[in-house]
C-alpha positions in Angstrom: 65.1 23.5 -5.2 64.6 19.7 -5.6 61.1 18.8 -4.6 60.8 15.7 -2.3 58.7 12.6 -2.6 56.3 12.0 0.3 54.6 9.0 0.9 50.8 9.3 2.5 49.2 6.6 4.0 45.3 6.7 3.8 42.2 4.5 2.2 40.9 4.3 -1.3 37.4 5.1 -1.0 36.2 4.2 -4.6 34.2 1.4 -3.0 32.8 -0.2 0.0 36.0 -2.1 0.7 38.2 1.2 1.6 41.5 -0.5 1.3 44.6 1.0 2.7 47.0 2.7 0.5 50.1 4.3 0.0 50.5 7.5 -2.3 53.8 8.7 -3.2 53.6 12.4 -4.1 55.6 15.0 -5.2 54.4 18.5 -4.4 50.9 18.6 -5.9 52.1 15.6 -8.2 50.9 11.9 -7.5 53.6 9.4 -8.3 52.1 6.0 -7.7 49.5 4.4 -5.5 49.7 0.9 -4.3 48.1 -1.1 -1.7 49.5 -0.7 2.1 50.8 -4.1 3.2 50.9 -2.8 6.9 47.2 -1.9 6.7 45.7 -3.7 10.0 42.4 -4.8 7.5 43.2 -4.8 4.0 46.8 -6.1 4.0 48.2 -4.7 0.7 45.1 -5.5 -1.1 43.8 -3.4 -3.9 42.0 -3.6 -7.1 42.5 -1.7 -10.1 40.6 1.4 -9.1 42.6 2.6 -6.6 45.3 3.9 -9.0 42.7 5.5 -10.6 42.2 8.1 -7.8 45.0 9.7 -9.4 43.2 10.5 -12.5 40.4 11.7 -10.7 42.6 14.3 -9.5 44.2 15.0 -12.5 41.4 14.5 -14.9 41.3 18.1 -16.9 37.8 17.2 -17.2 37.0 17.7 -13.7 35.6 21.0 -12.8 37.7 23.3 -10.1 35.4 26.0 -10.0 31.6 26.7 -9.7 30.0 27.0 -13.2 26.6 28.0 -14.5 25.0 27.6 -17.4 24.2 30.5 -20.1 22.2 28.5 -23.2 24.4 25.7 -24.0 27.6 26.7 -22.7 29.5 27.0 -19.1 30.4 30.2 -17.8 33.1 30.1 -14.7 31.7 32.2 -11.6 33.0 32.9 -8.3 31.7 30.8 -5.1 29.9 33.9 -4.0 28.2 34.1 -7.0 27.4 30.5 -7.4 25.7 30.6 -3.7 24.0 33.6 -4.1 22.5 31.9 -7.4 21.3 28.7 -5.7 20.0 30.7 -2.6 17.6 32.8 -5.1 16.6 29.7 -7.2 15.8 27.6 -4.6 13.9 30.5 -2.3 11.9 31.5 -5.2 10.4 27.7 -5.5 10.0 27.5 -1.8 8.1 31.1 -1.3 5.9 30.4 -4.5 5.2 26.5 -3.9 6.3 25.4 -0.4 9.1 23.3 1.1 8.2 20.1 -0.5 8.5 21.4 -4.0 12.4 21.4 -3.7 13.6 17.5 -3.9 16.9 16.1 -3.3 18.6 13.1 -4.7 22.3 11.6 -3.2 24.3 9.3 -5.3 26.2 6.5 -4.3 29.3 8.6 -3.9 28.2 10.7 -1.1 28.2 7.7 1.2 32.0 7.2 0.5 32.6 10.7 2.3 32.9 11.7 6.1 30.9 14.9 5.3 28.1 12.9 4.4 25.9 14.3 7.4 26.3 17.6 5.8 23.6 16.6 3.3 21.1 15.3 5.8 21.4 18.3 7.6 20.9 20.4 4.6 17.8 18.1 3.8 16.3 18.9 7.4 17.3 22.6 6.9 15.2 22.7 3.3 12.1 21.4 5.4 11.3 19.2 2.6 9.7 15.5 2.3 10.8 15.0 -1.6 13.8 13.0 -0.8 15.1 10.0 -2.6 18.6 8.6 -3.2 20.5 5.6 -4.6 19.4 3.6 -1.9 16.2 3.3 -3.7 17.7 1.1 -6.4 19.9 -1.3 -4.5 19.0 -1.6 -0.6 15.6 -0.6 0.0 14.3 -4.0 0.8 17.2 -4.7 2.8 15.9 -1.8 4.8 12.3 -3.1 5.0 13.5 -6.2 6.4 15.9 -4.6 8.8 13.3 -2.1 10.3 10.4 -4.6 10.5 12.1 -7.6 11.8 15.1 -6.0 13.6 13.4 -2.8 14.5 16.1 -0.3 12.9 16.5 0.2 9.4 19.9 0.9 9.6 20.7 -2.3 11.3 22.8 -4.7 8.3 24.0 -7.8 9.4 27.2 -9.1 7.7 28.7 -12.3 7.0 31.3 -13.4 9.5 33.1 -14.7 6.2 36.6 -15.1 8.1 35.1 -17.8 10.7 32.6 -19.3 8.3 32.3 -22.7 6.8 29.5 -22.7 4.6 28.4 -19.3 2.7 25.3 -19.3 0.6 25.6 -16.6 -1.2 22.6 -15.3 -3.3 22.4 -12.2 -6.1 25.9 -10.9 -5.0 29.5 -11.1 -6.7 32.0 -9.8 -4.6 34.6 -10.8 -6.9 33.6 -8.0 -9.0 32.1 -5.5 -6.2 34.6 -6.2 -3.5 31.7 -6.7 -1.2 28.7 -4.6 -0.9 26.8 -4.4 2.4 29.6 -6.4 3.6 33.0 -4.3 4.0 35.8 -6.9 3.5 39.0 -6.0 1.4 40.6 -8.9 -0.4 37.4 -10.6 -0.2 38.5 -13.2 -2.9 41.1 -14.0 -0.5 38.7 -14.5 2.1 36.6 -16.8 0.1 39.5 -18.6 -0.6 40.3 -19.0 3.0 36.9 -20.3 3.4 37.6 -23.3 0.8 41.3 -23.7 2.1 39.4 -24.3 5.8 37.3 -27.0 4.1 34.3 -25.0 3.7 32.0 -24.7 0.6 30.8 -21.1 -1.1 27.8 -21.7 -3.0 26.9 -18.8 -5.5 23.2 -18.8 -6.6 23.1 -16.6 -9.8 21.8 -16.7 -13.5 25.0 -16.1 -14.4 28.4 -17.7 -13.6 30.2 -14.5 -12.3 33.3 -13.8 -11.2 32.7 -14.7 -7.9 31.0 -18.2 -9.0 33.8 -19.2 -11.4 36.0 -19.5 -8.5 33.5 -20.9 -5.7 32.7 -24.3 -4.7 29.6 -24.2 -6.6 27.5 -22.4 -8.9 23.7 -22.7 -8.8 22.2 -21.0 -12.0 18.7 -20.2 -10.8 15.7 -18.5 -12.8 15.8 -14.5 -12.1 13.4 -13.8 -9.7 13.7 -17.7 -8.9 15.5 -16.8 -5.3 12.7 -17.1 -2.7 11.4 -20.5 -4.1 14.9 -21.9 -3.6 15.0 -20.4 0.0 11.7 -21.8 0.7 12.7 -25.3 -0.5 15.5 -25.2 1.3 13.6 -24.1 4.6 10.8 -26.5 4.2 13.2 -29.3 4.1 14.8 -28.0 7.2 11.4 -28.1 9.1 10.7 -31.2 7.5 13.4 -33.0 8.8 13.8 -31.4 12.0 16.9 -29.5 11.0 16.0 -26.4 12.8 18.1 -25.2 15.7 17.8 -21.5 16.4 19.6 -21.7 19.7 19.6 -18.8 21.9 17.7 -16.9 19.3 14.5 -18.8 20.2 14.2 -16.8 23.8 13.8 -13.8 22.0 12.1 -14.4 18.5 8.7 -14.2 17.3 7.3 -15.6 14.0 9.4 -18.8 13.5 5.9 -20.6 13.3 4.7 -18.1 10.4 8.0 -18.8 8.2 7.2 -22.5 8.8 3.8 -22.3 7.6 4.6 -20.2 4.7 7.5 -23.0 3.8 4.9 -25.7 4.2 3.8 -25.0 0.7 7.1 -25.1 -0.9 8.6 -28.4 -0.8 11.6 -28.8 -2.8 9.5 -30.1 -5.9 7.3 -27.5 -6.4 10.0 -24.9 -5.1 12.7 -26.2 -7.7 10.1 -25.3 -10.8 9.5 -22.2 -9.8 13.5 -21.5 -8.9 14.6 -23.4 -12.0 16.7 -25.3 -9.9 16.6 -29.0 -9.8 15.4 -30.2 -6.3 17.8 -32.5 -5.5 20.0 -29.4 -5.5 18.0 -27.8 -3.0 17.7 -30.7 -0.8 21.5 -31.3 -0.5 22.3 -27.5 0.0 19.6 -28.0 2.9 21.2 -30.8 4.4 24.9 -29.3 4.1 24.1 -25.9 5.4 22.2 -27.6 8.4 25.4 -30.0 8.8 28.1 -27.2 8.9 29.4 -25.8 12.2 29.4 -22.1 11.2 27.2 -21.4 8.0 25.8 -18.2 7.2 23.1 -16.8 4.2 23.9 -13.7 2.5 22.2 -11.8 -0.4 22.8 -8.5 -2.0 21.8 -6.4 -4.9 21.0 -9.0 -7.4 18.0 -10.2 -5.0 17.2 -6.4 -4.0 16.6 -5.6 -7.6 13.7 -7.9 -8.1 10.1 -7.5 -7.6 10.4 -9.9 -4.4 13.3 -8.5 -3.2 12.1 -7.7 0.5 10.7 -11.1 1.0 13.8 -12.5 -0.5 15.8 -10.9 2.5 13.5 -11.7 4.6 13.7 -15.6 3.6 17.6 -15.0 4.2 17.3 -13.6 7.4 14.9 -16.3 8.5 17.3 -19.0 7.2 20.1 -17.6 9.4 17.8 -17.2 12.6 16.2 -20.7 12.3 19.3 -22.3 11.9 20.7 -20.5 15.0 23.4 -18.5 12.8 22.1 -14.8 13.2 24.7 -13.0 15.8 26.7 -16.0 15.9 30.6 -16.3 15.1 30.6 -17.6 11.4 27.4 -16.8 10.7 25.5 -13.2 10.3 26.6 -10.6 12.9 26.9 -6.7 13.4 29.8 -4.6 13.4 30.5 -2.1 16.3 32.6 0.8 14.8 33.8 3.7 16.6 31.1 5.9 15.3 28.2 4.0 15.8 25.3 4.9 13.3 23.4 2.1 14.3 23.0 3.2 17.8 21.9 6.6 16.4 19.7 4.9 13.8 18.1 3.0 16.9 17.7 5.7 19.1 15.9 7.6 15.6 13.7 4.5 15.2 11.9 5.1 18.4 11.5 8.6 17.8 10.1 7.5 14.1 12.7 9.3 12.5 14.4 6.3 10.8 12.7 3.2 10.0 9.8 1.6 8.1 6.1 3.1 8.6 4.1 1.4 6.3 1.4 3.6 6.1 3.6 6.2 4.4 3.2 6.5 0.7 4.4 8.8 -2.1 1.5 11.2 -3.0 2.2 10.8 -6.6 2.8 7.2 -7.3 1.4 5.3 -4.1 4.5 3.7 -4.0 6.4 3.0 -0.4 8.3 5.3 1.2 11.2 4.2 2.8 13.5 5.8 5.1 11.6 9.1 4.5 12.4 8.5 0.9 10.4 8.0 -2.4 12.0 5.5 -5.0 14.1 7.9 -7.6 12.9 5.6 -10.0 9.5 7.8 -9.7 11.4 11.2 -9.9 9.9 11.9 -13.3 6.5 11.4 -12.0 7.2 14.1 -9.5 8.5 16.4 -11.7 5.9 16.0 -14.3 3.4 16.3 -11.8 4.4 19.4 -10.5 5.3 17.9 -7.0 9.5 18.9 -7.6 10.0 22.0 -9.2 13.6 22.7 -7.7 16.2 20.0 -7.4 19.3 19.3 -5.6 21.5 16.7 -6.8 24.6 15.4 -4.5 27.2 13.3 -6.2 24.8 11.4 -8.6 23.7 10.8 -12.0 20.4 9.0 -11.9 19.9 9.3 -15.5 22.4 6.7 -16.1 21.7 4.7 -12.9 17.8 4.9 -12.3 15.3 3.1 -14.9 13.5 5.0 -17.5 17.0 7.0 -17.9 15.3 9.0 -21.3 12.4 9.9 -19.3 13.9 11.5 -16.6 16.3 13.0 -19.2 13.4 15.0 -20.5 11.8 15.9 -17.2 14.8 17.4 -15.6 14.5 20.5 -18.4 11.2 21.2 -17.0 12.6 21.9 -13.7 12.4 25.6 -12.5 15.8 25.3 -11.1 18.5 22.4 -10.5 21.6 22.6 -8.6 24.1 19.8 -8.7 27.1 19.3 -6.5 29.2 17.3 -8.8 33.0 17.3 -10.0 31.9 16.5 -13.9 29.2 17.6 -16.2 27.7 14.5 -16.6 24.4 12.9 -18.3 22.5 14.6 -15.1 24.5 17.5 -14.2 24.4 18.7 -17.6 20.6 19.8 -16.9 21.5 22.2 -13.8 21.5 25.5 -13.8 24.6 25.7 -11.2 27.2 22.8 -10.7 28.8 23.3 -7.6 32.3 21.0 -7.6 33.8 19.7 -4.3 37.8 18.8 -4.5 38.6 15.1 -5.4 38.7 12.3 -2.5 43.0 12.9 -2.5 42.7 16.4 -1.5 40.6 16.0 1.4 40.8 13.9 4.6 38.6 11.2 5.4 37.2 8.2 7.5 34.8 5.7 6.7 31.9 6.0 8.8 28.9 4.3 6.7 30.6 1.2 5.5 32.6 0.5 9.1 29.3 -0.6 10.2 28.9 -3.3 7.7 32.4 -4.4 8.1 33.1 -8.1 8.8 35.7 -7.2 11.0 35.9 -4.3 13.8 38.3 -1.4 12.6 39.1 2.2 12.1 41.3 4.2 10.2 42.0 8.0 9.4 43.1 9.0 6.0 45.0 12.3 5.3 44.6 14.4 2.3 47.3 13.2 0.1 47.7 16.4 -2.2 46.6 20.2 -1.6 43.3 21.6 -2.3 42.6 23.5 -5.9 42.6 27.1 -5.3 39.7 28.1 -3.5 38.8 24.5 -4.0 36.0 23.7 -0.8 35.1 20.2 0.0 31.4 18.5 0.2 30.8 19.7 3.5 32.0 23.2 3.4 29.0 23.5 0.2 26.5 21.6 1.8 27.1 23.7 5.2 27.0 27.0 3.3 24.0 26.4 1.8 22.3 25.0 4.9 23.1 28.3 6.7 21.8 30.1 3.5 18.3 27.7 2.6 17.2 26.8 6.3 13.2 26.9 6.5 11.4 27.1 9.8 12.3 26.9 13.2 14.0 23.3 12.9 15.9 24.3 10.0 17.6 27.0 11.5 18.5 25.2 14.4 20.2 22.5 12.3 21.8 25.6 10.4 23.2 26.8 13.7 24.7 24.0 14.8 25.3 21.0 12.3 25.5 23.4 9.4 28.6 25.0 11.5 30.7 21.9 12.4 33.2 20.2 10.4 33.8 16.4 10.3 36.5 16.6 12.3 34.8 18.2 15.1 31.5 16.0 14.5 33.4 12.7 14.5 35.6 13.7 16.8 33.1 14.2 19.4 31.1 11.1 18.4 34.1 8.9 19.0 34.8 10.5 22.4 31.2 9.4 23.8 30.8 6.2 21.8 31.1 2.9 23.6 34.9 2.6 22.6 35.6 6.5 23.2 37.9 7.3 26.1 34.7 8.6 28.3 33.0 5.1 28.3 35.9 2.8 27.6 38.3 4.9 30.0 41.9 6.7 29.1 43.7 3.5 28.9 41.3 1.4 26.2 39.4 4.3 25.1 39.5 5.8 21.6 40.0 9.4 20.6 40.3 11.1 17.1 44.1 12.0 18.1 44.5 8.3 18.7 43.0 7.2 15.7 45.2 9.6 13.4 48.6 8.4 15.3 47.8 4.8 14.4 48.8 5.2 10.4 48.1 1.7 9.1 44.4 1.7 11.1 43.5 0.1 14.3 42.5 -3.6 14.4 39.2 -3.8 16.9 38.9 -7.3 16.7 36.6 -9.9 15.2 32.7 -9.2 15.5 30.8 -10.1 18.7 27.3 -10.9 19.8 25.2 -8.4 20.9 21.6 -9.4 20.4 18.9 -9.1 21.9 20.3 -6.0 23.6 20.8 -4.3 20.2 17.7 -4.7 18.7 15.4 -1.8 18.1 12.2 -3.3 18.6 10.5 -1.9 21.7 10.5 -5.3 23.6 14.1 -6.4 22.3 12.2 -9.3 20.3 13.3 -10.3 16.7 10.2 -9.9 14.7 10.3 -12.9 12.2 6.4 -13.0 11.7 6.2 -9.1 10.5 2.7 -9.3 8.9 3.5 -7.7 6.0 6.5 -9.4 5.1 4.4 -12.8 5.7 1.5 -11.6 3.6 3.7 -10.7 0.8 5.3 -14.3 1.1 2.2 -15.8 0.3 1.8 -14.0 -2.9 5.2 -15.1 -4.2 3.4 -17.9 -6.8 1.2 -15.1 -8.1 3.9 -13.2 -8.9 6.0 -15.1 -10.7 3.0 -16.1 -12.9 2.9 -12.4 -13.5 6.4 -12.4 -14.3 5.6 -15.5 -16.6 3.0 -13.8 -18.4 4.9 -10.4 -19.2 7.3 -12.5 -21.1 4.8 -14.3 -23.0 3.7 -11.1 -24.5 6.8 -10.6 -27.4 9.7 -10.6 -24.8 10.9 -14.2 -24.3 14.2 -13.1 -22.5 14.7 -11.7 -18.9 17.3 -8.9 -18.4 19.6 -8.9 -15.3 22.4 -6.0 -14.7 26.3 -7.0 -14.2 28.9 -5.7 -12.1 32.3 -4.8 -13.2 35.9 -4.7 -11.1 37.2 -1.7 -13.3 34.0 0.6 -12.9 31.7 1.6 -10.1 28.3 2.6 -11.8 28.6 5.8 -13.9 31.7 7.5 -12.4 34.7 5.6 -13.2 34.5 6.0 -16.9 36.5 9.0 -17.7 40.0 7.2 -16.5 42.1 5.8 -19.2 43.7 3.0 -17.5 40.5 1.7 -16.3 38.7 1.8 -19.9 41.5 0.6 -22.0 40.9 -2.8 -23.4 37.7 -4.7 -25.3 34.5 -3.2 -25.1 32.8 -3.8 -21.6 29.5 -2.5 -22.6 28.0 -5.8 -24.0 24.8 -8.0 -23.9 25.8 -11.4 -22.8 23.6 -14.4 -24.0 23.8 -18.0 -23.9 24.8 -19.8 -26.6 21.6 -21.6 -27.4 19.6 -18.6 -27.2 22.0 -17.1 -29.8 21.6 -19.9 -32.1 18.2 -19.8 -32.1 17.8 -16.2 -32.9 21.2 -16.5 -35.9 23.3 -14.1 -33.9 26.8 -14.1 -33.6 29.5 -13.2 -31.1 30.6 -9.7 -31.4 27.7 -8.7 -33.6 25.8 -5.6 -33.0 22.4 -6.5 -31.5 18.9 -4.6 -30.7 17.8 -5.5 -27.0 14.2 -4.3 -26.3 11.5 -3.9 -23.7 8.2 -2.5 -23.3 9.8 1.2 -23.1 12.3 1.2 -25.3 15.5 -0.2 -27.4 19.3 -0.1 -26.8 21.8 -1.6 -29.5 25.6 -2.7 -28.4 27.6 -5.8 -28.9 26.3 -9.2 -28.4 28.9 -11.3 -26.4 27.9 -15.1 -26.4 29.2 -17.0 -23.2 28.3 -20.2 -21.6 28.4 -18.3 -18.2 24.8 -17.2 -18.8 21.6 -19.1 -17.9 19.5 -19.5 -21.1 16.7 -17.1 -21.3 18.4 -14.4 -19.8 20.5 -11.4 -20.8 23.1 -9.4 -18.8 23.9 -5.8 -19.6 26.0 -3.6 -17.4 24.7 -0.5 -16.0 26.5 2.9 -15.9 27.4 3.5 -19.5 25.5 5.5 -22.3 27.8 8.7 -22.4 26.7 9.7 -25.8 24.4 12.1 -24.5 25.0 16.0 -25.9 26.8 18.4 -23.7 28.8 15.5 -21.6 31.8 16.7 -20.3 33.9 13.6 -19.7 35.6 12.8 -23.0 37.3 9.6 -22.2 33.7 8.4 -21.2 31.9 9.6 -24.4 34.5 7.9 -26.5 33.8 4.7 -25.0 30.1 5.6 -24.3 28.2 2.5 -24.6 24.6 2.0 -24.0 22.4 2.8 -21.0 20.6 -0.2 -20.0 18.5 2.4 -17.6 16.9 3.4 -21.0 15.1 0.1 -21.2 14.5 -0.6 -17.6 11.2 -0.1 -17.0 10.5 2.1 -14.0 7.0 0.6 -13.5 8.8 -2.8 -12.3 9.4 -2.7 -8.5 9.8 -4.4 -5.1 6.2 -4.6 -3.7 7.0 -3.4 -0.2 10.1 -1.3 -0.5 9.2 0.4 -4.0 12.9 -0.7 -4.9 13.7 -0.8 -8.7 13.2 -4.3 -9.8 16.1 -4.0 -12.8 16.9 -7.7 -12.6 13.3 -8.8 -13.5 12.7 -7.0 -16.9 11.3 -9.0 -19.9 12.9 -8.1 -23.4 13.9 -9.7 -26.8 17.0 -9.5 -28.4 17.1 -9.2 -32.3 20.3 -8.8 -34.8 20.5 -5.2 -36.4 20.1 -4.9 -39.9 23.4 -4.6 -41.8 24.4 -1.7 -44.1 23.8 -4.0 -47.2 20.3 -5.0 -46.2 19.0 -1.5 -45.5 
């Protein structure tokens, strides 16, 4: 019998954009992946990563059955054996040391999976408070600001990019990330359209990024200088009477506190600290005020500094004092069919989700945000004996968290370690047991998390394109099995017997039914059901973002708390923080290290795709020509980059895209560790920048790793003839 090809419509879930794709298959073979031109949201756009979904599915290095470590080799075992080993290992630690001796870590891919809830159900069932995730590497400052000012750490205001006419973008590179905390497929097109409408896109970044290359203007700020630039803008707006909070004034407290802080930062002084000419600050302030629909937006670049929380507070403050929060073209809130924000708001009032300043980590005294300690402190937790067993789901913190070598060593001290992962990676190679889920193309899916950060309300169901592996299990099936086996205490058993027995299809179907957009509340004509969503193969457009404040604020009195005391207090310390940073650079480290996003990669987990890894070496240290000349360095030669905690060696890339005094190295590389199971990645190993990112550097209020504020030096490697 001749096999017939079939085209399956779904989304690519490799990044936040969730672009619609067509997957042409023949039985269990993937023939072609392309953009779905009829998708209601992405309109045919895909980046180079989408076709690589086939590579992940077909990868011979992908684990297709559970394995256990026996000495320095891996032995295939059955699912029953694997679950029994995990149950025994975790139970032993719980009984000897208590529930908090079991730690958990959730990596970035876990959020790109509609079964993500099962991981949090397992956390609750375990009864542990020793939890961390990738959020503590890239978004905790935003969560602190969301929680303290808006009353809900799960609320993310997103730029209404399709209606703005002036976009001030700080520490974000959506041309490479496809949008972060801003679900916007085809974001390059959307930014181009802003300028076609006569608007302006101003990118503030120490590097002339891919986004800055095509923007109206690039402002090469000093690393960590963003809050000073913002204070200079805000100062001028108050001084010249250009603030206009509009209807927000009726339910906002603390505008006077913002003004008081900004009074000390006229553009001339702010510019000195920001490394930006004062006339540029003044011009941007006036342009922002004069635009009809401006918006300020910041992302990972500012999160990963020692002042990340204050910087995001100032971004929010700028949007509030100009009336741009919750306004078309400004910074708005999505309303997806499954409203996780509403669930978070409910949790906030019960003290489950949110920011409690009194909660500190017992080992390092760092802040606890949303019940999580910073993953940068995981080695401290292990070395202190607090965490003795570890469960990692879809994560590789050895490469993604600062102090990677220290974590590498600490993992071998664990009593038990289980990883839920498709690969033997730099972290899971330390595990006692690895439980591999099926690949993305082998399961149904629906974006739940990033729909709440979307620039337009929409929904789309994804069907599995190819069959599961024999005996293959999805993430939620693995997690639910562990939840039922490992539940601790009355609350844990309750979770095990409810959420631990529900599939995503059941849970999502119920959530849609009872949501404001569901049939029970919106009526049989307009209301949604999971069945109706599945029946729309190209997705359903639910309209532009709509104003929702003050009703959707999570604060008890439904007011914006712009004068949140901790944020105001830390803002007053900005000058001192800058002086501390300057002092650290004088101590033998005269450059500042920042990170770098790449379109053909996603953190550490897309480096085993031949099509994505082909071409020139992308793990390079970018340096300005003047800095290279001063050190006698040439483009392409091997250099050593050193920080206070270590050094790495990699090729130099000399480019005028860099601000002088700054080095840029991408994260996610460093696949040369022994025992790693992905061969293509190992053949283009690169160097792990997190081997020199100092875990002691962090945002004061959130504990988020400050990976864009690391003092380093760079030097030429001795040539063989010189040794």
